[in-house]
DRENPAMAR-985949 format. One line per 2 residues: number of its first residue (from 1); their letters; for each residue x, y, z of N, C-alpha, C, CB. Coordinates in steps of 0.2 Angstrom, whole numbers, padded with zeros to 4 digits. Glycine has a CB too. Example, Ala and Ser with C-alpha at 12.3 -4.5 7.8 and 13.67 -1.06 7.14 Angstrom:
! residues 2
1	as	0066 -0028 0039 0062 -0022 0039 0066 -0016 0039 0057 -0022 0045 | 0064 -0011 0035 0068 -0005 0036 0064 0000 0039 0070 -0003 0029
END
This chain:
! residues 73
1	xx	0004 -0006 0000 0000 0000 0000 0004 0006 0000 -0005 0000 0006 | 0003 0011 -0004 0007 0017 -0005 0005 0022 0000 0006 0020 -0012
3	xx	0009 0026 0003 0008 0031 0008 0007 0038 0005 0013 0031 0013 | 0008 0038 -0002 0008 0044 -0005 0001 0048 -0004 0009 0044 -0012
5	xx	-0004 0044 -0003 -0011 0048 -0003 -0011 0052 0004 -0016 0042 -0002 | -0007 0051 0009 -0007 0055 0015 -0004 0061 0013 -0003 0051 0021
7	xx	0002 0061 0010 0005 0067 0007 0001 0071 0003 0011 0066 0004 | -0003 0068 -0002 -0008 0072 -0006 -0013 0075 -0002 -0010 0067 -0012
9	xx	-0016 0071 0003 -0021 0074 0007 -0019 0080 0011 -0024 0069 0012 | -0013 0080 0013 -0010 0085 0017 -0009 0091 0012 -0003 0083 0020
11	xx	-0007 0090 0006 -0006 0095 0002 -0013 0099 0000 -0003 0093 -0005 | -0018 0095 -0001 -0025 0097 -0003 -0027 0101 0003 -0029 0091 -0004
13	xx	-0026 0099 0009 -0029 0102 0015 -0025 0109 0016 -0028 0098 0022 | -0019 0109 0015 -0015 0115 0016 -0017 0120 0010 -0007 0114 0015
15	xx	-0018 0118 0004 -0020 0122 -0001 -0027 0125 0000 -0019 0119 -0008 | -0031 0121 0002 -0038 0123 0003 -0039 0128 0009 -0042 0117 0005
17	xx	-0034 0128 0013 -0034 0133 0019 -0034 0140 0016 -0028 0132 0024 | -0031 0141 0010 -0031 0148 0007 -0038 0150 0005 -0026 0148 0002
19	xx	-0043 0146 0005 -0050 0147 0003 -0054 0150 0009 -0053 0141 0000 | -0051 0149 0015 -0054 0151 0021 -0055 0158 0021 -0051 0148 0027
21	xx	-0061 0161 0023 -0062 0168 0024 -0060 0171 0030 -0069 0169 0022 | -0060 0167 0036 -0059 0169 0042 -0052 0167 0044 -0064 0166 0047
23	xx	-0048 0171 0047 -0041 0169 0049 -0041 0163 0054 -0038 0175 0053 | -0045 0163 0059 -0045 0157 0063 -0047 0151 0060 -0050 0158 0069
25	xx	-0051 0151 0055 -0052 0145 0051 -0046 0143 0047 -0058 0146 0046 | -0043 0148 0044 -0037 0146 0040 -0032 0143 0045 -0034 0153 0037
27	xx	-0031 0146 0051 -0026 0143 0055 -0027 0136 0057 -0025 0147 0062 | -0034 0134 0059 -0036 0128 0061 -0035 0123 0055 -0043 0128 0063
29	xx	-0037 0125 0049 -0036 0120 0043 -0028 0119 0042 -0039 0123 0037 | -0024 0124 0043 -0017 0123 0042 -0014 0119 0047 -0013 0130 0042
31	xx	-0017 0119 0053 -0015 0114 0059 -0017 0107 0057 -0018 0116 0066 | -0023 0106 0054 -0025 0099 0052 -0020 0097 0047 -0032 0099 0050
33	xx	-0018 0101 0042 -0014 0099 0037 -0007 0097 0039 -0013 0105 0031 | -0005 0101 0044 0002 0100 0047 0002 0093 0051 0004 0106 0052
35	xx	-0004 0092 0054 -0004 0085 0057 -0004 0079 0052 -0011 0084 0061 | -0007 0080 0046 -0007 0075 0041 0001 0075 0039 -0011 0077 0035
37	xx	0004 0080 0038 0011 0080 0036 0016 0077 0041 0014 0087 0035 | 0014 0078 0048 0018 0074 0053 0017 0067 0052 0015 0077 0060
39	xx	0011 0065 0051 0009 0058 0050 0013 0055 0044 0002 0056 0050 | 0013 0058 0039 0016 0056 0033 0024 0056 0034 0015 0061 0027
41	xx	0027 0061 0037 0034 0061 0039 0036 0055 0043 0035 0068 0042 | 0032 0054 0048 0033 0048 0052 0033 0042 0049 0028 0048 0058
43	xx	0028 0041 0044 0028 0034 0040 0033 0033 0035 0021 0034 0037 | 0036 0039 0033 0042 0038 0028 0048 0040 0031 0041 0043 0022
45	xx	0048 0041 0038 0054 0042 0042 0058 0048 0040 0059 0036 0041 | 0054 0053 0039 0057 0060 0036 0057 0065 0042 0054 0063 0030
47	xx	0062 0065 0046 0062 0069 0052 0061 0076 0051 0069 0068 0056 | 0065 0079 0046 0064 0086 0044 0056 0088 0042 0068 0088 0038
49	xx	0053 0084 0039 0046 0085 0038 0042 0085 0044 0043 0079 0033 | 0043 0080 0049 0040 0080 0055 0041 0086 0059 0042 0074 0059
51	xx	0047 0088 0060 0049 0094 0064 0046 0100 0061 0057 0095 0065 | 0047 0102 0055 0044 0108 0052 0037 0108 0053 0046 0108 0044
53	xx	0033 0103 0053 0026 0103 0054 0024 0103 0061 0023 0097 0050 | 0028 0100 0065 0026 0101 0072 0026 0109 0074 0031 0097 0077
55	xx	0031 0112 0071 0032 0119 0072 0025 0123 0069 0038 0122 0069 | 0024 0121 0063 0018 0124 0060 0011 0123 0064 0017 0122 0053
57	xx	0010 0117 0066 0004 0115 0070 0004 0118 0076 0004 0107 0071 | 0010 0119 0080 0010 0122 0086 0008 0129 0086 0017 0121 0090
59	xx	0011 0133 0081 0010 0140 0080 0003 0141 0078 0015 0143 0075 | 0000 0137 0074 -0007 0138 0071 -0012 0137 0077 -0008 0133 0066
61	xx	-0011 0132 0081 -0015 0130 0087 -0014 0136 0092 -0014 0124 0090 | -0008 0138 0094 -0007 0143 0099 -0010 0150 0096 0001 0144 0099
63	xx	-0009 0151 0090 -0012 0158 0088 -0019 0158 0088 -0009 0160 0081 | -0022 0152 0087 -0030 0151 0087 -0032 0152 0094 -0032 0144 0084
65	xx	-0029 0149 0099 -0031 0149 0106 -0030 0156 0108 -0027 0144 0110 | -0024 0160 0106 -0022 0166 0108 -0028 0171 0106 -0016 0168 0106
67	xx	-0031 0170 0100 -0035 0175 0098 -0043 0172 0098 -0034 0176 0090 | -0044 0168 0103 -0050 0164 0103 -0056 0169 0104 -0050 0160 0109
69	xx	-0056 0174 0108 -0061 0179 0108 -0062 0185 0103 -0061 0182 0115 | -0057 0185 0099 -0056 0191 0095 -0061 0190 0088 -0049 0192 0093
71	xx	-0062 0184 0086 -0065 0184 0079 -0070 0178 0080 -0060 0183 0074 | -0076 0178 0076 -0080 0173 0076 -0077 0167 0071 -0087 0175 0073
73	x	-0079 0161 0073 -0077 0155 0069 -0081 0155 0063 -0076 0149 0073
END
């Protein structure tokens, strides 16, 4: 079974985040995409992919929580 579909799903999720109209929605979709990239990186043993996306997911979640009361979802 090929694992490429996880990478493609991560790519699609990340690209679709740019269609989000609200900044918080954009950050949450990007966090989801980063989680998919982390999974993909783990499965193919690509530590740089995992580390980069741990950073992206953490910043996306942190900034969403930081701005929780500022904007409607």
